[in-house]
C-alpha positions in Angstrom: 0.0 0.0 0.0 2.8 2.4 0.9 4.5 1.7 -2.4 1.3 2.5 -4.3 0.9 5.8 -2.5 4.5 6.6 -3.2 4.2 5.9 -6.9 0.9 7.9 -7.1 2.6 10.9 -5.4 5.6 10.8 -7.8 3.3 10.4 -10.8 1.4 13.5 -9.7 4.6 15.5 -9.7 5.0 14.8 -13.4 2.5 17.6 -14.0 4.5 20.0 -12.0 8.1 19.3 -13.1 9.5 19.6 -16.6 11.6 16.4 -16.2 12.1 13.6 -13.7 15.5 12.2 -12.9 16.0 8.8 -11.2 19.3 8.6 -9.4 19.8 4.8 -9.1 22.6 4.1 -6.7 23.9 2.9 -3.4 24.8 4.6 -0.1 26.8 7.3 -1.9 23.5 8.3 -3.7 21.3 7.7 -0.7 23.4 10.0 1.4 24.5 7.7 4.3 25.4 9.7 7.3 23.8 13.0 6.1 20.2 14.1 5.6 18.4 13.4 2.3 18.5 17.1 1.6 22.3 17.0 1.9 22.7 14.1 -0.5 23.7 15.0 -4.1 20.3 14.2 -5.8 18.5 16.8 -3.8 21.4 19.3 -4.2 21.3 18.8 -8.0 17.6 19.5 -8.0 18.3 22.8 -6.2 21.2 23.7 -8.5 18.9 23.2 -11.6 16.3 25.5 -10.1 18.9 28.1 -9.1 21.2 28.1 -12.2 18.8 27.0 -15.0 15.5 28.4 -13.5 13.9 25.0 -14.2 12.1 22.6 -11.9 13.0 18.9 -12.0 11.9 16.0 -9.8 15.0 14.3 -8.5 14.1 10.8 -7.3 16.7 9.4 -4.8 16.9 5.7 -5.7 20.0 5.1 -3.6 19.9 2.2 -1.1 22.8 1.6 1.3 24.7 -1.6 0.6 23.2 -1.9 -2.9 25.1 -3.9 -5.5 24.4 -3.7 -9.2 22.3 -6.8 -8.9 20.2 -5.1 -6.2 19.8 -2.1 -8.4 18.5 -4.3 -11.2 15.8 -5.8 -8.9 14.6 -2.3 -7.9 14.6 -0.8 -11.3 11.3 -2.1 -12.6 9.6 -0.6 -9.5 11.2 2.7 -10.1 10.3 2.7 -13.8 6.7 3.0 -12.8 7.5 6.6 -11.9 8.3 7.2 -15.6 11.6 9.0 -15.2 12.8 11.0 -18.2 16.5 10.5 -17.2 18.1 7.7 -15.3 21.5 8.4 -13.7 23.1 5.0 -12.9 25.7 5.2 -10.1 26.2 1.6 -9.0 29.1 -0.7 -8.6 31.0 0.5 -5.6 29.8 -2.4 -3.4 30.5 -4.9 -6.1 34.1 -3.8 -6.2 34.5 -3.4 -2.4 33.2 -7.0 -1.9 35.4 -8.4 -4.7 32.4 -9.7 -6.6 32.7 -11.4 -10.0 32.9 -8.5 -12.4 31.7 -10.4 -15.4 28.4 -11.0 -13.5 28.4 -7.4 -12.4 28.8 -6.2 -15.9 26.0 -8.5 -17.2 23.7 -7.0 -14.5 24.8 -3.4 -15.4 24.0 -4.1 -19.0 20.6 -5.5 -18.0 19.9 -2.2 -16.1 20.8 -0.2 -19.2 18.6 -2.4 -21.4 15.6 -2.0 -19.2 16.1 1.7 -18.7 16.4 2.3 -22.5 13.3 0.2 -23.2 11.4 2.6 -20.9 12.3 5.5 -23.2 14.4 7.2 -20.6 17.8 8.8 -21.4 20.5 6.9 -19.6 23.6 8.4 -18.0 26.3 6.4 -16.4 28.7 7.2 -13.5 31.8 5.2 -13.0 33.7 4.3 -9.8 37.3 3.6 -8.9 38.7 1.3 -6.2 41.5 2.0 -3.7 45.0 0.6 -4.3 44.7 -2.3 -1.9 42.4 -4.2 -4.3 45.2 -5.1 -6.6 46.3 -3.8 -10.0 44.4 -6.3 -12.1 41.1 -6.2 -10.3 41.1 -2.4 -10.1 41.8 -2.3 -13.9 39.1 -4.7 -14.7 36.7 -2.8 -12.4 37.4 0.5 -14.1 37.2 -1.1 -17.6 33.7 -2.6 -16.7 32.2 0.9 -16.8 34.1 1.9 -19.9 33.0 -1.2 -21.8 29.4 -0.6 -20.9 29.6 3.0 -21.8 31.1 2.2 -25.2 28.6 -0.6 -25.9 25.6 1.6 -25.4 27.2 4.9 -26.4 26.3 6.5 -23.1 27.2 9.9 -21.7 29.7 8.9 -19.1 31.0 10.5 -15.8 34.3 8.6 -15.2 34.3 9.0 -11.4 31.4 9.9 -9.2 33.7 10.9 -6.3 36.0 13.2 -8.3 37.7 15.8 -6.1 36.2 14.2 -3.0 37.6 10.6 -2.6 40.6 10.4 -0.4 40.3 13.9 1.0 39.9 13.6 4.7 37.9 16.8 5.4 35.4 15.9 2.7 34.7 12.4 4.0 33.1 11.0 7.1 35.1 9.0 9.7 34.8 5.8 7.6 36.8 7.4 4.8 34.2 6.3 2.3 31.1 8.4 2.6 31.2 12.1 1.9 30.4 14.8 4.4 27.8 17.4 3.5 30.6 19.6 2.1 31.8 16.7 0.0 28.3 16.2 -1.4 28.2 19.8 -2.5 31.2 19.2 -4.7 29.7 16.0 -6.1 26.4 17.7 -6.7 28.2 20.5 -8.7 30.0 17.9 -10.8 26.8 15.9 -11.5 24.9 19.1 -12.3 27.6 20.2 -14.8 27.5 16.6 -16.3 23.8 16.5 -16.9 22.7 20.1 -17.3 22.7 19.8 -21.1 20.1 17.0 -20.9 17.6 19.2 -19.2 
């Protein structure tokens, strides 16, 4: 029942907002450790209004701990909201858990296939792993996103955490999740990346 009400509310916003953007991700999108209004999807919505004088509906589809496979299982439900743009920012947990990247890539491609079938514009964000994961695995992980980007000819943001990852003052105590200040930097990068699609 709650899901039905949520979907009806989002569908109603389609008459208010010019475009709807689904940010499909994990804890980095959800905003673990900060409020939802400090996570980058909400901040991007505010930047669009302030800098472009446009209203968009930013749907925060981030779930803490989500893998690419988890994102695939949630996508069909989110597609009921009929997003115009889908910003896919998944994969960090696949890499951090050392999952089989061939399977991760297959699931990422399934996400892209389903998203494109819905008629939405698909944008892809990449991720990088820290040095302790080994040269080969890190290379394969990075290339996974590039191969998917090339296969589907997607607009591609190479690293979601650009200018934030590894900078202590911009990350929480776990060294992984951004602070509110870190999210402001991410939001600005994401805004610049997708503004021409609005």
